N, C-alpha and C positions, 0 to 999 in steps of 0.2 A: 276612689269614689266611682260609683256607677256612671255618673255623667261624664267623667273624664275618660271612660273606656268605651262608651257607646258611640255610634255614629248618629249624632243628633242633627236634625235638619230644622231650621227655624232660626230666629236670631238667638243663638246661644254662644256664650264665650266662657270658657273655663279659665280661671286665673288661680294659679297656685304658687305658694311661696317656695323658695329654694335658697340654699346657702349661698352666700356671696361668692361668686367665682366658680361654682360647681356646674359648669356648662355641660360636662359629660354626664353628670347625674341627671340633669334636666333632659338631655337627649335620650338617656335610657328610659326615663319615665314616659316621655313623649312617644317613643317607638315601641313601648311595651303594650301595644293594643292590637286588636285584630284588624283594625281599619287604618286607612291612610289616604283619604280623599284630598283634604286640604289642611293647611296649618298656617299660623301667622307668628311672626317674630316682631316684637316691638323693642327697639333699643336705639341709643344714640351712637353706638359703636358699629360702624359699617363692617369692619373686619369680623366682629363677633357675629353679626347678622349673616354674613356670607358663609362663615364657618358652619353655623347652625343650619342654614338652608341646605348646604351640601350634605349634611349628615342626617337630616330628617327623612323618614320614610313616608313621604306624602307626595301625592300627584302634583299639587300646587303649593308653593310656599310664598305667602305674601309677606312683604317687609314694610313695616310701619304704615300699613293700610290693610284693608281686608275686602275681598270680593271686588277688586278693581282689576280687570284683565282685558285682554284684547282677544277678539274672536279668532285671530290667526295664531294665538299661542297654543302650544300643546296642552291637551286636557286629558285627564284620566286619573286613576288612582292606583294605590298599592294594596296588597293583601286582599281582604274581602271587599274592598271599595272599588273594584274594577278589574280590568284585564290589561293594564298597560296604558300608555299614552297615545291618544289620537294625534296625528300630525307630528309625532316624535320620531326618534331614531328607529 
């Protein structure tokens, strides 16, 4: 879908189905875009959330929330969404 591949600004959330347990398939779809500013993971399984957050190609990965951050946290994007992280390594 176009909306799942574009860098949309505004209150927009793309929700898509996936086969139960196909986490690597979800990661392939999520990373198959030209952009990578921010992403969100919603799950009850913290181990799954941490695994996904490490593999996502996004500047910020929110877990069980969205757009809640600290001004001292590194910020930036991947791919066409920026030039790396400010305040990062």
